[in-house]
C-alpha positions in Angstrom: -2.9 5.9 24.2 -0.1 7.9 21.8 0.4 8.1 18.1 2.8 6.4 16.2 2.1 8.0 13.0 1.6 12.0 11.8 -1.7 13.0 11.3 -3.1 14.1 7.5 -4.0 17.2 5.9 -6.8 16.0 3.1 -7.5 19.1 1.8 -7.6 18.9 -2.4 -5.4 21.8 -3.1 -3.0 20.1 -1.0 -1.9 22.6 1.6 1.2 20.4 2.4 1.5 18.2 -0.9 4.7 18.9 -2.7 5.5 21.2 -5.7 5.2 19.6 -8.8 9.0 19.0 -10.4 10.6 17.4 -13.4 14.1 16.6 -12.3 12.5 14.5 -10.3 12.8 11.6 -13.0 16.4 12.0 -12.9 16.9 10.7 -9.3 19.0 8.0 -8.6 20.0 6.1 -5.6 23.3 6.5 -5.0 23.6 3.2 -3.3 22.7 1.1 -6.1 25.8 0.8 -8.0 27.9 -2.4 -9.4 29.4 -3.2 -5.8 25.9 -3.8 -4.4 26.0 -7.5 -4.8 26.7 -10.7 -3.8 30.7 -11.9 -3.5 30.5 -14.9 -5.0 28.7 -13.0 -9.0 32.4 -11.3 -8.6 34.5 -14.1 -8.1 32.0 -16.1 -10.5 33.5 -13.0 -13.3 36.7 -14.1 -12.5 36.4 -18.0 -13.1 34.3 -17.0 -16.0 37.3 -15.1 -17.0 40.2 -17.2 -16.3 38.3 -20.2 -17.8 38.4 -17.9 -21.3 34.4 -17.4 -21.4 34.9 -13.3 -21.9 32.7 -14.4 -25.2 30.5 -16.4 -24.0 26.6 -15.1 -24.5 24.0 -16.5 -22.5 20.0 -15.5 -21.8 18.9 -15.0 -17.9 15.3 -15.0 -17.1 13.8 -13.1 -13.4 10.7 -14.6 -11.9 8.9 -15.8 -9.1 7.3 -19.2 -7.8 4.6 -18.0 -5.9 2.0 -15.1 -5.7 2.4 -13.0 -2.1 0.2 -12.9 0.4 -2.0 -16.1 -0.2 -2.9 -14.3 -3.8 -3.3 -15.3 -6.9 -1.7 -11.8 -9.0 1.7 -9.9 -8.4 2.4 -6.3 -9.5 5.2 -5.8 -11.7 7.7 -2.8 -10.5 11.3 -1.9 -9.9 11.9 -1.6 -13.9 12.9 2.2 -13.7 15.3 1.7 -11.5 16.9 -1.3 -13.0 17.4 0.7 -16.0 19.1 3.4 -14.2 21.4 0.6 -12.6 22.2 -0.2 -16.4 22.8 3.3 -17.5 25.5 4.1 -14.5 26.5 0.0 -14.7 30.9 0.8 -14.1 33.2 0.1 -11.7 34.7 3.2 -10.1 38.7 3.1 -9.7 37.6 3.2 -5.8 35.7 0.2 -7.0 38.7 -1.8 -7.7 40.8 -1.1 -5.3 38.7 -2.0 -3.4 38.0 -5.5 -4.6 41.7 -5.8 -4.8 41.7 -6.6 -1.2 38.6 -7.7 -0.7 38.9 -10.7 -3.3 41.2 -13.8 -2.8 45.0 -13.5 -3.3 46.5 -14.5 -6.5 43.7 -12.9 -8.5 45.4 -11.3 -12.1 45.8 -7.7 -12.3 44.3 -8.2 -16.4 41.3 -8.9 -14.5 40.7 -5.7 -12.6 41.7 -3.9 -15.8 38.7 -6.3 -17.7 36.3 -5.3 -14.7 37.9 -1.4 -15.2 36.2 -1.5 -18.5 33.3 -3.2 -18.5 29.5 -1.8 -19.1 26.3 -2.4 -19.8 26.6 -1.6 -23.6 26.3 -4.8 -25.0 23.2 -6.3 -22.5 19.5 -6.5 -24.1 17.0 -6.2 -21.6 13.3 -7.9 -22.3 10.3 -7.0 -19.9 7.0 -6.4 -18.9 5.6 -3.3 -18.9 6.2 -1.8 -15.1 2.7 -1.7 -13.3 1.5 -4.9 -15.2 -0.3 -7.5 -13.1 2.6 -11.0 -13.4 2.4 -14.5 -12.5 4.0 -17.3 -11.2 6.8 -18.5 -13.8 6.3 -15.5 -16.6 9.5 -13.6 -16.3 9.6 -10.4 -15.4 12.7 -9.2 -17.2 14.8 -11.2 -19.3 18.5 -10.1 -19.5 20.8 -11.3 -23.0 24.4 -10.3 -23.4 27.9 -11.2 -22.3 27.8 -14.4 -19.7 30.3 -12.0 -17.4 28.1 -8.9 -17.4 24.9 -10.8 -17.3 25.7 -12.7 -14.2 27.7 -10.0 -12.8 23.5 -7.9 -13.2 21.9 -10.6 -10.9 21.9 -9.5 -7.6 20.9 -6.2 -8.1 18.2 -7.0 -10.6 16.5 -8.7 -8.0 16.8 -6.7 -5.2 15.8 -3.9 -7.3 12.4 -5.7 -8.7 12.2 -8.0 -5.2 10.5 -5.4 -3.0 9.3 -3.2 -5.5 6.7 -5.8 -6.9 5.7 -7.0 -3.1 5.4 -3.8 -2.2 3.6 -2.6 -5.0 1.3 -6.1 -5.2 0.6 -5.5 -1.3 -0.9 -1.5 -1.8 -3.0 -2.6 -4.8 -4.7 -5.0 -2.6 -5.4 -2.3 0.2 -7.1 -0.6 -2.7 -8.9 -3.6 -3.2 -10.3 -3.9 0.0 -11.0 -0.3 0.4 -12.3 1.0 -2.5 -12.5 3.5 -5.2 -14.2 6.4 -2.8 -11.4 5.9 -0.1 -8.2 7.6 0.4 -5.3 5.8 1.3 -2.3 7.1 2.8 0.9 5.7 4.0 2.6 6.4 7.1 5.6 4.0 7.1 8.9 5.7 7.1 9.4 5.1 10.7 8.7 1.3 10.8 10.1 1.2 7.8 13.6 -1.4 7.1 15.9 2.0 7.2 16.1 4.9 4.8 15.8 3.0 1.6 13.2 0.6 2.7 11.0 4.1 3.7 11.9 5.7 0.2 11.1 2.7 -1.7 7.7 1.8 0.5 6.4 5.5 0.0 7.2 5.1 -3.7 5.5 2.0 -4.7 2.5 2.0 -2.4 1.9 5.1 -4.5 1.9 3.0 -7.5 0.0 0.0 -5.9 -2.8 2.7 -5.1 -2.1 4.8 -2.4 -2.7 8.3 -2.6 -0.1 10.1 -0.5 2.6 9.7 1.6 3.8 11.2 5.3 7.7 10.7 3.6 8.8 14.5 2.8 11.6 12.4 1.0 9.7 10.7 -1.2 7.3 13.5 -2.0 10.5 15.5 -3.3 12.1 13.1 -5.3 8.9 11.4 -6.5 6.3 13.9 -6.7 4.0 11.9 -4.3 1.4 14.3 -2.2 2.6 14.8 0.5 0.1 14.2 3.6 0.3 15.4 7.3 -0.9 17.9 10.3 0.0 16.5 14.0 0.3 14.2 15.9 -0.7 13.5 20.0 2.4 15.1 21.3 1.5 18.2 19.7 -1.7 18.1 21.8 0.4 17.4 24.8 2.4 19.8 25.2 -0.5 22.4 25.8 -1.9 22.5 30.0 -4.1 25.1 29.1 -5.2 28.1 27.3 -3.1 31.0 29.2 -0.3 29.2 27.0 -1.6 30.4 23.8 0.9 33.4 22.5 -1.8 33.8 19.4 -5.5 33.6 19.4 -6.4 36.1 16.6 -7.5 35.1 13.6 -8.8 37.3 10.4 -11.7 36.6 8.4 -10.7 34.8 5.2 -12.8 37.1 2.9 -12.9 40.6 5.1 -9.6 40.4 6.8 -12.0 41.5 10.2 -9.6 39.8 13.1 -11.6 37.9 16.2 -10.2 36.0 19.4 -10.6 32.4 17.7 -10.4 30.6 21.5 -13.1 33.2 22.6 -15.5 32.2 19.5 -14.8 28.3 20.7 -15.5 28.8 24.2 -19.0 30.3 23.3 -19.3 27.2 20.8 -18.6 24.9 22.6 -21.0 26.0 25.4 -23.9 26.1 22.5 -22.4 22.6 21.5 -22.2 21.1 25.1 -25.9 21.9 25.6 -26.8 20.2 21.8 -24.8 17.0 22.8 -25.5 17.5 26.1 -22.1 17.2 26.9 -20.7 19.0 30.1 -17.9 21.7 29.2 -15.8 19.9 32.8 -15.4 16.9 30.3 -13.1 18.6 28.2 -9.9 19.4 28.3 -8.6 22.9 28.4 -4.9 22.0 27.3 -6.6 20.0 24.4 -8.7 23.0 23.6 -5.5 25.3 23.4 -3.7 23.0 21.1 -6.3 22.9 18.4 -6.9 26.5 18.5 -3.2 27.2 18.2 -3.3 24.6 15.1 -6.5 26.1 13.4 -4.7 29.8 13.6 -1.4 28.3 12.2 -3.5 25.8 9.2 -7.3 27.4 8.9 -7.2 25.7 5.8 -6.5 22.6 6.4 -7.8 22.0 10.1 -7.6 18.3 10.9 -7.4 17.6 14.7 -6.6 14.0 16.6 -9.6 13.7 19.4 -8.5 10.5 21.0 -4.7 11.8 22.5 -4.6 10.1 26.0 -7.3 6.6 25.2 -10.6 6.1 24.1 -12.6 4.7 26.9 -15.4 2.1 26.0 -17.2 -1.1 26.7 -14.8 -3.8 26.6 -16.3 -4.5 23.4 -19.7 -4.0 24.5 -20.4 -2.8 20.7 -23.4 -0.9 21.2 -23.7 -0.7 17.3 -23.7 -4.3 17.5 -26.6 -4.4 19.8 -28.7 -2.3 18.0 -27.8 1.0 20.2 -25.8 2.7 17.3 -28.2 1.3 13.9 -25.7 1.1 11.1 -27.0 3.4 8.3 -26.8 2.1 4.8 -26.1 4.2 1.9 -24.1 7.5 1.4 -22.9 8.5 4.6 -25.0 11.9 4.4 -28.5 9.9 3.1 -31.2 10.9 6.2 -33.3 8.5 4.0 -31.5 5.9 5.4 -33.1 3.0 7.1 -32.6 1.5 10.5 -33.6 -2.2 11.3 -35.0 -2.7 15.0 -32.1 -3.4 17.3 -32.7 -6.7 19.0 -32.6 -6.8 23.3 -29.7 -6.6 24.9 -28.5 -9.1 27.5 -26.9 -6.1 29.0 -25.0 -8.9 31.7 -23.5 -10.9 29.5 -23.3 -9.0 26.1 -19.0 -7.8 27.0 -18.2 -11.7 27.2 -16.2 -12.7 24.0 -16.3 -9.4 22.1 -13.3 -7.8 20.8 -13.1 -4.2 19.5 -13.7 -2.9 15.6 -9.6 -4.3 14.9 -11.0 -7.5 15.6 -8.7 -7.1 18.7 -9.4 -7.1 22.3 -10.3 -3.8 23.9 -8.3 -2.2 26.4 -8.9 -3.2 29.3 -9.1 -6.8 28.7 -5.7 -6.6 26.6 -3.8 -4.7 29.4 -3.5 -1.8 27.7 -3.8 1.8 29.5 -7.7 2.1 29.2 -7.5 5.4 31.6 -9.6 5.9 34.4 -13.1 3.7 34.6 -16.3 6.1 34.3 -18.2 3.4 36.2 -20.2 3.9 33.0 -23.0 1.1 33.1 -24.9 0.4 29.5 -27.6 2.6 28.6 -31.1 1.5 27.9 -32.6 0.5 24.4 -33.3 4.0 23.2 -36.9 3.9 21.6 -35.9 6.6 19.5 -33.8 4.5 17.6 -36.0 2.0 17.4 -38.4 4.5 15.2 -36.4 5.6 12.1 -33.0 6.7 11.1 -33.4 10.1 11.7 -34.3 10.2 15.2 -31.7 7.2 15.3 -29.3 10.3 14.5 -30.9 12.5 17.5 -30.2 9.4 19.5 -26.3 11.0 19.3 -26.7 12.5 22.8 -27.2 8.7 24.4 -24.6 7.2 22.2 -21.9 9.8 23.1 -22.4 9.5 26.7 -21.7 5.8 26.6 -18.2 6.7 25.4 -15.1 8.1 27.6 -14.2 11.5 28.5 -11.6 12.1 26.0 -13.5 10.8 23.0 -15.9 13.4 23.8 -13.7 16.0 24.8 -12.0 15.3 21.7 -14.9 15.3 19.6 -16.6 18.5 21.5 -13.4 20.9 21.6 -12.7 19.8 17.7 -16.7 21.1 16.8 -16.3 23.9 18.9 -13.0 24.9 17.1 -14.6 24.0 13.5 -17.0 26.3 14.2 -15.0 29.1 15.3 -13.4 28.6 11.7 -16.4 28.9 10.1 -17.4 31.7 11.9 -14.1 33.6 10.1 -14.3 32.2 6.8 -12.6 28.7 7.1 -13.9 25.2 6.3 -12.1 22.6 8.8 -11.1 19.6 7.3 -12.0 16.7 9.8 -10.6 14.5 12.7 -8.4 11.2 13.1 -8.8 8.5 15.4 -6.0 6.5 16.4 -6.9 4.0 19.2 -10.6 2.4 19.7 -13.4 0.7 18.3 -12.7 2.3 14.7 -16.1 1.2 12.9 -18.2 2.2 16.1 -16.2 6.1 16.8 -16.4 6.8 13.2 -20.4 5.9 13.2 -20.7 8.3 16.5 -18.4 11.1 15.2 -20.5 11.0 11.7 -23.6 11.5 13.6 -21.9 13.8 15.7 -21.3 16.4 12.7 -24.6 15.6 11.3 -26.5 16.5 14.0 -24.4 20.0 14.6 -25.0 20.2 10.7 -28.5 20.3 11.3 -28.4 22.2 14.0 -26.1 24.9 12.5 -27.6 25.2 8.8 -24.2 23.7 7.8 -24.0 21.3 5.2 -20.6 20.9 4.9 -20.5 20.0 8.7 -21.9 16.5 8.0 -19.3 15.9 5.3 -16.1 16.6 7.3 -13.3 13.4 6.8 -12.8 11.1 9.1 -9.2 9.8 8.9 -8.4 6.0 10.8 -5.2 4.9 11.6 -4.2 2.4 14.3 -1.8 -0.4 13.3 -4.7 -1.1 10.2 -4.1 -4.3 8.1 -6.3 -5.5 4.9 -7.9 -8.0 7.5 -8.9 -4.9 9.6 -10.2 -2.4 7.0 -12.4 -6.0 5.8 -14.0 -5.9 9.2 -14.7 -2.5 9.2 -16.2 -2.9 6.1 -18.6 -5.7 7.5 -19.4 -3.5 10.3 -20.5 -0.4 7.9 -18.0 2.1 9.4 -17.9 5.8 8.1 -14.3 6.4 7.8 -12.8 8.2 4.8 -9.2 7.6 4.6 -7.0 5.0 6.1 -3.4 6.0 7.9 -1.3 2.9 7.3 2.0 2.1 8.3 3.7 -1.1 9.8 1.7 -3.8 7.9 1.9 -1.3 4.5 5.6 -1.1 4.7 7.2 -4.4 6.1 4.6 -6.7 4.4 4.1 -8.7 7.6 2.5 -10.7 5.6 5.1 -12.3 3.5 8.2 -10.4 4.1 9.9 -11.6 0.1 8.7 -12.3 -2.8 11.2 -14.9 -3.9 12.2 -13.7 -7.2 14.8 -15.6 -8.4 17.5 -15.3 -11.6 18.2 -18.1 -13.8 20.3 -18.9 -16.7 18.1 -20.7 -19.4 20.3 -20.1 -22.4 24.0 -20.0 -23.1 25.5 -19.7 -26.5 22.3 -20.5 -28.2 22.4 -23.7 -26.0 19.2 -24.0 -23.8 19.9 -25.0 -20.2 17.6 -26.1 -17.5 17.9 -26.6 -13.7 16.3 -30.0 -12.6 15.0 -30.6 -8.9 13.0 -33.1 -7.2 10.6 -29.8 -6.3 9.1 -29.6 -9.3 8.4 -25.6 -8.5 12.2 -25.1 -9.1 12.4 -26.8 -12.4 13.5 -23.9 -14.6 11.5 -23.6 -18.4 14.8 -23.5 -20.6 15.7 -21.6 -23.3 15.2 -18.1 -24.7 11.2 -17.6 -24.5 8.5 -15.2 -25.5 5.2 -14.5 -24.1 1.6 -13.8 -25.1 -1.5 -13.0 -23.1 -4.5 -14.3 -24.3 -7.8 -12.8 -24.1 -11.4 -14.2 -23.5 -14.8 -12.8 -25.5 -15.6 -10.9 -22.3 -12.4 -9.0 -22.3 -10.9 -10.8 -19.5 -7.8 -12.4 -19.3 -8.0 -15.6 -19.9 -4.0 -17.1 -19.8 -0.8 -16.3 -19.8 1.4 -19.0 -22.9 5.1 -19.1 -22.9 6.6 -19.8 -26.1 9.9 -20.4 -27.9 11.4 -17.4 -29.6 11.6 -19.3 -33.3 7.4 -19.8 -32.5 5.0 -17.8 -34.6 2.9 -15.8 -32.0 -0.7 -17.0 -31.4 -3.6 -14.9 -33.4 -7.0 -14.2 -32.4 -9.5 -16.5 -33.6 -6.9 -19.3 -34.2 -6.9 -22.0 -31.7 -3.9 -22.7 -29.6 -3.0 -25.7 -27.8 -2.1 -24.6 -23.8 -0.3 -27.4 -21.9 0.9 -27.4 -18.3 4.6 -26.6 -18.5 4.8 -30.6 -16.2 1.8 -31.9 -15.8 1.0 -33.6 -19.5 -3.2 -34.7 -19.0 -4.0 -30.5 -18.2 -4.5 -29.0 -21.6 -6.6 -27.3 -23.5 -7.6 -25.7 -26.3 -7.9 -21.3 -26.6 -9.4 -19.5 -28.9 -8.4 -15.7 -28.2 -10.1 -12.7 -29.0 -7.0 -10.8 -28.4 -3.8 -11.5 -28.3 -0.9 -9.1 -26.2 2.4 -9.4 -26.4 4.0 -8.6 -23.3 7.6 -8.2 -23.4 9.1 -5.0 -25.0 13.1 -4.6 -25.2 14.0 -2.0 -23.0 17.6 -1.8 -22.7 20.2 -2.2 -26.2 22.9 -1.2 -27.5 23.7 0.9 -24.5 20.6 2.8 -23.8 17.0 3.1 -22.8 15.1 1.9 -25.8 11.5 3.2 -24.7 9.9 6.5 -23.5 9.4 6.1 -19.4 6.2 6.4 -18.2 6.1 8.7 -15.3 4.8 7.6 -11.8 1.3 8.4 -12.2 1.1 6.6 -16.0 2.3 3.5 -13.8 0.2 3.6 -11.0 -2.8 4.2 -13.6 -1.4 1.0 -15.3 -1.7 -0.8 -12.4 -5.3 -0.3 -12.0 -6.6 -0.6 -15.5 -4.3 -4.1 -15.3 -6.2 -5.5 -12.6 -9.5 -4.6 -14.3 -8.1 -7.1 -17.3 -8.7 -10.2 -14.5 -11.6 -11.6 -13.2 -12.9 -11.0 -9.9 -13.0 -14.5 -8.9 -9.0 -14.2 -9.4 -8.6 -10.8 -7.4 -10.7 -12.0 -4.3 -9.5 -12.1 -0.8 -10.5 -15.0 0.3 -9.8 -18.5 -1.7 -8.9 -16.4 -5.3 -8.7 -18.7 -8.5 -5.8 -19.2 -9.9 -4.9 -17.8 -12.8 -3.4 -20.2 -15.7 -0.2 -19.9 -17.3 0.7 -22.2 -19.9 3.1 -23.4 -22.2 3.1 -23.8 -25.9 2.7 -27.9 -27.2 6.5 -27.0 -29.1 7.5 -25.7 -25.6 6.1 -28.5 -23.4 7.9 -30.8 -25.8 11.1 -29.3 -26.0 10.8 -28.6 -22.0 10.6 -32.6 -21.7 12.9 -33.5 -24.1 16.0 -31.4 -22.1 15.0 -32.9 -19.2 15.1 -36.4 -19.9 18.5 -36.2 -21.8 19.5 -34.1 -18.7 18.1 -36.5 -15.6 20.7 -39.1 -14.4 19.2 -42.6 -15.2 19.8 -44.6 -11.8 20.8 -48.5 -11.5 19.4 -50.7 -9.7 21.4 -53.9 -8.5 
């Protein structure tokens, strides 16, 4: 099965990482401009202008109604791009000329003159801190200013916040299920919704907690670490060792030159005896490709080991049946214990099982599974029953249980890695892009540990194992349950397209005009807006976790530490509670006023840290993947009464006859 993603280099010094640049903070997407809007914003602007509403002042709230991905939190992102848009907001001469042709006939010339002079200098923008957790109904951004200009900002602000926040939230969820010690790399450019979607995905995946990207332009523009080595095409471009034009590699320290291919072939012979794999089972073209790449990047050698396909029992999961015990604890813990494997029903064991990705194996789902080796399940291994050390010694039997191509890839990689070691270099690791990822990662780790013991190379047991292949959140949770030995996940399609929920659904609603509150009524209560100019506070409990977000009218006194606060559900009268906060956090800052940005903008790294720190303020039950506890958003008693009074004033009174 051919790969759809690039491989990855995980060197700490970042052999392929983008250099640090200061100028990238000034990057601005030229597509983000006043005409990046819906036509009706401009037709409304003309109608406002025609109606003499030039001096009207309005307040709009930008918020969402439901958390994405069946979760109970959202990460707010996109603020920096909104502020860049505010700075550059101006209709150019060509914009005006285009609008004269695009808008309906009969619009006065004076309106176009008015548009040509329009800027955001009289607008004030309040917002949550970028990278902080947010919840439904709490405005992420509050925009106040002249009605026409704040109306014209709507669509562009929404497009800048909707996907950014959705993407950052998706990435944060991947980070939570993977754990802190697993590297996550974004590989989604080729699957993203166009170039802009690809760049945004890389940026906001990094903010959400990913460690790097394959997207080189994103690395340059946003200073994100860039990772990548080779794809399957590189392996298949070699058919034999005779194609190697360069075979010599100088020693890293002494400079002595040796033929790396000869060294690799020598080590392959030794390894074939240690692992009981015939060298006839290894691909010469694959060996040539690995030697070639190792010579090109001796400090960053990582190789794909499943170029053509991974043949395995359809879903005959050796580890689940006891052939490959799952060792608990650290990957390199020699004292880990294994439980006795159950007796295996080898006749029926394959029925109804899935591979490590939770998908049917290639033989059962119609994928090209390669040539059938005619393998039968190995007998129960007595050594596996004895203890963990002997179980790892049974890697020979386990290797024989997988298909030729994985044995070939693993054997060739280890041979080249040992050859590099002879020349003073250390390989980085392998990537697995198909098959039962849990089983194959355990098998690879056992192989590395056996070689580490045999050749007295402690670092070999810690080689990096990267996994890719259409990974999603559920895949990682499943792999965790199976005790995988993967160090890094490369994730593309499911991450950047947010397949579980492709849109956040932010809206932009008027809540006040000329100091008069406005409310939108609906038979669907979730669509009823909370009127008026508001502030929002986060109240914390004695354990340091956030308890509730409280919306108040701007003329109310803020809640105080140690003082009882009545918090009410905005629409359900009986839902109310007193809260005595140990800490009160005002969530809004002014980010734009008097025609300029008013806050020092954080770096991408600082926003990234804020995401993780903000998530730590939530209880674990709010963050769990299955049936998370909803986080409470409330209104003050004053705001509750204000909402319901206004509701009654604006709701039509029916008539019975």
